N, C-alpha and C positions, 0 to 999 in steps of 0.2 A: 349700462352699469357693469355688465360682465367684461366688456372690453377694458374698462378702467381697472377692474380687479386683476385681469390678466397682465395688463401693462405694468401695474403697480408691483405685482409679484415678480415679473421679469426684471423690473428695475431694481428690486431688492437683491436679486441674484447678481446682477451686474455690479451693483455697488459693493457687494460682498466679495466679488471676484470669483464666484463659483457658478459654473454653468448648471442649468436645471437638471440635466441628465447626470452630471457628476454628483450633485447633492443627493439624488435618489440612490445612486450607487453607493455613496458614502454611508447613507443610512442603512442600506442592506448589508454592507460589509462590516458595519459596526457591531452587528450581532455576533456573539462569539460562535466560532465553529464548534461542531460537536466534538467532544474529546475522542481520541482514538481508543479502540478496544484492545486490551492486552490479551491476546490469544494464549501466549505462553510459549514454552519451548517446543520446537519440532526437531526431533533428533533422528539422524540416520541409524540404521542398525549397526551394531558394533562389529568391527572386523578384528583381525588379529593384532592390530596396532592401535586401534582407537575408533573414533567416530567424528561426525560433523554435527553441529547444532546451530539452530537459528532461534533467536528470541524474537517472536513475531508480534507486531502491532498492526491493527487493521482500521481503516476508515469505516464509516457506516455503509451498509449495503445500499442506502438511498443516495449515496454520492454519485455524481455524474461520472467522475473518474475515481475508480476504486484503487486504493494504495495499500500495498503490503510493505511495511517498513520494519526496522529493528536492527539487529546485529547478527552477523554470521561468525561462528567460532570454529576454528580448526583444532580439533581435539585428537588428532592422529599423530603419533610420534614418528611415523615413517616419513622420511624426508621428501619423497615424491608424491605424497598424498596431501590433498588440500580439502577445504570445505567448499560445497557447491549448493546453490539454492536456485530454484526456478518456480514461477507461479503460472498456473494454467487458469485462465479466466473463462467462465461459461457465461456468455452474453445474454441479456434479457431478450433481445431480438432473435436469438438463435445463434448457434455456432460457438466455437471456442477459439482461443488464441493464447499463445505462450508469450510471456515476457522474456526479454533477453536474460540469460542466466548471469548470475554473479558468482564469483569464486574468489577465495583467498587462501593463502598459506600462512597468514598472520594469525595471532591469537584472537583478534577481534576486528571486524570490519563493518561499518554501517552499510545497510542495504536499503534500497527503495525500488520496488517493482510496481508499475502502474498499468491499469487497463486503458482501453481506448473508448470506453463507454460504460453504461450501467451493466451490472452483472447480477447473476442469481446464485453463483457459487464460485469458489476459488479453491484450487488444489495447490497446496504448498509442498513442494518436493525438495527434500534435503538429502544430499549424497556425499560420499567421500569421492573426490576427484583424483584419479590416477593421472598425474601430469605426463609422465613418460609415454604412457599408452593412449592418452587423450580419451579416457573413458570414465564413466561413473560406476561406483561400486556401493553396495550396501544401502541402497536408496530406501527412503520411507516417505510416504505421501499422506498428508492430512487433508481431508476434504472438509471445507468449512462452508456452512450455509447459514442464512439468517435464522432458520428454525433451530439450529443447534445453539446459537447465541441467545435466542429468545428463551430457550429452555434453561438457561443458567440460573442458579439461585441468586437472588439479589440481596 
């Protein structure tokens, strides 16, 4: 009897044109992904000509790959100064790693920085980038943890 049920089930997938593994994956991916968390602005310290700012969105800390996304804004009037953002990931298994930095001299640029695995904390660093000297200025870092987000009013 079991053999007939298994063959009948397999036959139904073949007729539908969907392999059994794909149907299980389709059912799992049909669930809506958790919406991103809006952390808000992270802004560098002000210099004599302005500042840099990032509007930050985060995936859930339970995600296998953690993503910091949003927009980076150059708010510095000095021609050689741009906006710069970088994320430092603290991995659940130990150790840290930096995402490649993003910089822009435009008023707004989309950003996406991602981890290589599960994390317990992320440090989002926003600076003014001095292009001629290739150095960062007026940096500010926000340390973001699940405990901070859990403590937010709902």
